C-alpha positions in Angstrom: 0.0 0.0 0.0 1.5 3.4 -1.0 2.0 5.7 2.0 1.3 9.4 2.0 2.8 12.0 4.2 -0.6 13.6 4.7 -3.8 12.0 6.1 -6.6 11.6 3.5 -8.8 14.7 3.4 -12.3 14.3 4.6 -15.1 16.5 5.9 -15.4 14.2 9.0 -13.5 15.5 11.9 -11.2 13.3 14.0 -12.9 12.1 17.3 -9.3 11.6 18.6 -6.2 13.5 17.6 -2.9 13.4 19.6 0.7 14.4 19.0 3.9 13.4 20.7 7.4 14.7 20.1 8.8 11.4 21.2 6.9 8.2 20.3 9.0 6.2 22.8 7.0 7.8 25.6 4.0 5.9 24.3 5.7 2.7 23.1 7.6 2.0 26.3 4.4 2.2 28.4 2.5 0.0 25.9 5.3 -2.6 26.1 4.7 -2.7 29.9 1.2 -4.1 29.3 2.0 -6.2 26.2 1.3 -9.7 27.3 -1.6 -10.3 24.9 -2.0 -9.4 21.2 -5.1 -7.2 21.6 -5.9 -4.2 23.8 -8.9 -1.9 24.3 -8.2 1.8 24.1 -10.3 4.4 26.0 -9.8 8.1 25.3 -11.3 10.9 27.4 -10.4 14.5 28.0 -8.1 13.3 30.8 -6.0 11.1 28.6 -5.6 7.7 27.1 -6.1 4.4 28.9 -4.9 1.1 27.2 -6.3 -2.1 28.8 -5.1 -5.7 28.3 -6.7 -8.8 29.9 -6.0 -12.5 30.2 -8.2 -15.3 31.2 -10.5 -12.9 33.2 -8.0 -13.2 36.0 -5.6 -10.3 35.3 -6.0 -6.9 33.8 -3.3 -4.3 33.0 -4.0 -0.6 32.4 -1.5 1.9 31.0 -2.5 5.5 31.7 -1.1 8.3 29.5 -2.4 11.7 30.8 -3.4 14.3 28.3 -0.6 16.6 29.6 2.0 14.1 28.2 1.0 14.9 24.7 1.9 18.1 22.8 -1.5 18.0 21.3 -4.5 16.1 22.6 -8.2 16.5 21.6 -11.2 14.3 22.1 -14.4 15.4 20.4 -16.7 13.0 22.3 -17.1 12.3 26.0 -15.3 9.0 25.5 -13.8 7.2 22.5 -13.4 3.4 22.7 -11.9 0.8 20.3 -10.0 -2.5 20.3 -6.7 -2.8 18.4 -4.0 -5.2 17.8 -1.3 -4.1 20.3 1.5 -6.1 18.7 0.9 -4.3 15.4 0.6 -0.9 17.1 4.0 -1.4 18.8 5.5 -2.5 15.5 4.3 0.7 13.9 5.4 2.9 16.8 8.9 1.5 16.5 9.1 1.4 12.7 12.3 3.5 12.8 13.8 1.3 15.5 13.6 1.0 19.2 16.5 3.3 20.0 17.2 6.6 18.2 20.5 8.3 17.7 21.5 10.9 20.3 19.5 14.1 19.7 16.9 12.4 17.5 13.5 11.1 18.2 10.5 9.8 16.3 7.6 12.3 16.3 4.1 10.9 16.3 0.7 12.1 15.3 -2.3 9.8 16.0 -5.7 10.2 14.5 -9.0 8.3 14.7 -12.2 9.2 12.9 -14.5 7.0 14.9 -16.3 3.7 14.8 -15.4 1.5 11.9 -12.4 3.6 10.9 -8.7 2.6 11.3 -6.3 4.3 13.7 -3.9 6.4 11.7 -0.3 7.0 12.8 2.0 9.5 11.2 5.6 9.0 12.3 8.5 11.3 11.3 12.2 11.0 12.0 15.0 12.8 10.2 12.6 14.2 7.6 11.2 10.7 6.7 7.5 10.3 7.2 5.7 7.0 7.5 1.9 6.6 7.6 0.4 3.5 9.2 -3.3 2.6 9.3 -4.3 -0.1 11.8 -7.8 -1.6 11.7 -9.9 -1.2 14.8 -12.4 -3.6 16.2 -15.5 -3.7 18.4 -14.3 -3.3 22.0 -14.7 -6.3 24.3 -16.6 -6.0 27.6 -13.9 -5.7 30.3 -13.7 -6.9 33.9 -14.6 -4.2 36.4 -12.4 -4.9 39.5 -14.2 -2.0 41.3 -11.0 -1.2 43.1 -12.0 2.1 44.7 -10.0 3.5 47.6 -12.9 3.0 50.1 -12.7 -0.8 49.6 -8.9 -1.0 50.1 -8.0 -2.9 53.2 -4.2 -2.8 53.1 -1.8 -0.5 51.1 1.9 0.0 51.0 4.2 2.0 48.7 7.6 0.7 48.0 10.6 2.0 46.1 10.6 -0.3 43.0 14.2 -1.4 43.5 13.1 -3.3 46.6 10.5 -5.3 44.6 12.9 -5.8 41.7 15.4 -7.4 44.1 12.6 -9.6 45.5 11.5 -10.9 42.2 15.2 -11.7 41.4 15.6 -13.6 44.6 12.4 -15.5 44.9 12.1 -19.1 43.7 10.2 -18.7 40.4 9.6 -22.5 40.2 6.8 -21.9 42.7 3.3 -21.8 41.1 2.1 -19.1 43.4 3.4 -16.0 45.1 2.0 -15.6 48.6 1.6 -12.1 49.9 1.1 -11.3 53.6 0.2 -7.8 54.7 -0.3 -7.0 58.3 -0.3 -4.2 60.9 2.0 -6.4 63.0 5.0 -8.6 62.2 5.9 -9.7 59.5 4.2 -6.5 58.1 4.9 -7.3 54.5 6.1 -10.8 53.4 6.5 -12.4 50.0 6.6 -16.2 50.0 7.2 -18.9 47.4 6.9 -22.7 47.5 9.1 -24.1 44.8 11.4 -27.1 44.1 13.9 -25.9 46.7 11.2 -25.6 49.4 9.6 -22.6 51.0 11.2 -19.1 50.9 10.1 -15.9 52.6 11.2 -12.3 52.1 10.2 -9.8 54.8 10.1 -6.0 54.7 9.9 -4.2 58.0 7.6 -1.2 58.1 10.5 1.1 58.9 12.5 -0.2 55.9 14.2 2.5 53.8 12.4 1.1 50.8 9.0 1.5 52.4 7.5 5.0 51.6 4.1 4.4 53.0 2.5 1.7 55.2 -1.3 1.6 55.8 -2.3 -1.9 56.9 -5.6 -2.3 58.8 -5.8 -6.1 59.1 -3.7 -9.2 58.5 -4.3 -10.7 55.0 -2.6 -13.6 53.3 -3.4 -14.3 49.7 -1.9 -16.4 46.9 -1.5 -15.3 43.3 -0.4 -17.4 40.3 3.1 -16.3 39.4 2.3 -16.9 35.7 -0.3 -14.1 36.0 2.1 -11.7 37.8 5.1 -12.2 35.6 3.9 -9.8 32.9 3.9 -7.0 35.5 7.7 -7.3 35.8 7.9 -5.3 32.5 6.2 -2.3 34.3 8.3 -2.9 37.4 11.5 -2.6 35.4 10.5 0.9 34.2 9.1 2.2 37.5 10.5 4.1 40.4 7.7 3.4 42.9 5.0 0.8 43.3 1.8 0.9 45.3 0.5 -2.5 46.5 -3.1 -2.7 47.6 -5.6 -5.4 48.5 -9.3 -5.3 49.1 -11.4 -7.5 51.4 -11.7 -10.3 48.8 -8.0 -10.4 48.3 -7.9 -8.8 44.9 -4.5 -7.3 44.2 -3.6 -4.0 42.7 -0.1 -3.2 41.7 0.3 0.5 40.6 3.6 1.4 39.0 4.7 5.0 38.8 6.9 5.5 35.7 8.9 8.6 34.9 9.7 9.0 31.2 12.9 10.6 29.7 11.4 14.1 30.1 10.6 13.6 33.8 6.9 13.2 33.2 4.9 10.8 35.3 2.7 8.0 33.9 1.1 5.0 35.6 0.7 1.3 34.8 -1.7 -0.7 37.0 -2.2 -4.4 37.2 -5.2 -6.1 38.9 -5.0 -9.8 39.8 -7.5 -12.2 41.2 -6.4 -14.3 44.2 -5.6 -17.9 43.4 -7.3 -19.7 46.3 -8.5 -19.4 49.9 -5.9 -20.4 52.5 -6.7 -22.2 55.7 -4.8 -21.5 58.9 -3.2 -24.9 58.6 -1.4 -24.0 55.4 0.2 -20.9 56.8 
């Protein structure tokens, strides 16, 4: 298909138009939630949310606030479409994943509405590429209903502490057990792998602990296979908020600072694996 440097003219306005001086600000965040081929995009006046789910057990959301973009306009209250995330990432990195010093790939993203493709115009070093990606009917997504009033326990850690933990824990274990408590051990990560049980404790006065708000003792298990994709976001982040509600649903919210110092967020929600009896603890 021949590519044009200009979008096709039409009397219909774009329901979504956004520009970025550096496409990597978007591609790096999208890679942090890229564990399935397809994603659902929601655009509102506040910004863009890209959601990926797997097996109705885990959901990842990348939030790109409107302020991150150099231009950002949404003509409707909300704009929603499903897209092939693998193809979108391939297009965003069409000039390569790393630019030469002092150069970056500029991006303009346009969408006319239901039934139309998402159009990307990418420019680097005077070369312009136009990509049109077919959009699809959005799926109905899980509503984890994770509002702050339902949160039972919450801690905020510097990400380096959790990165070290994931490097040390026995990943032959099928589950990661998380204990959060107002009393000792405060915050404990446990695995049950081929080499036996392993525990990693964080005292509440640890230098890595930025906030500690635990109201009751909770112990829940989560499938490591579901949590592994979140390590992509963990690798980019500087802080992580770990929250649980009364049913044991887990929220991992990663604060990510891009090359320009702007803050974005990636959030993972995960269902607990099973109920644990006192005898198992």
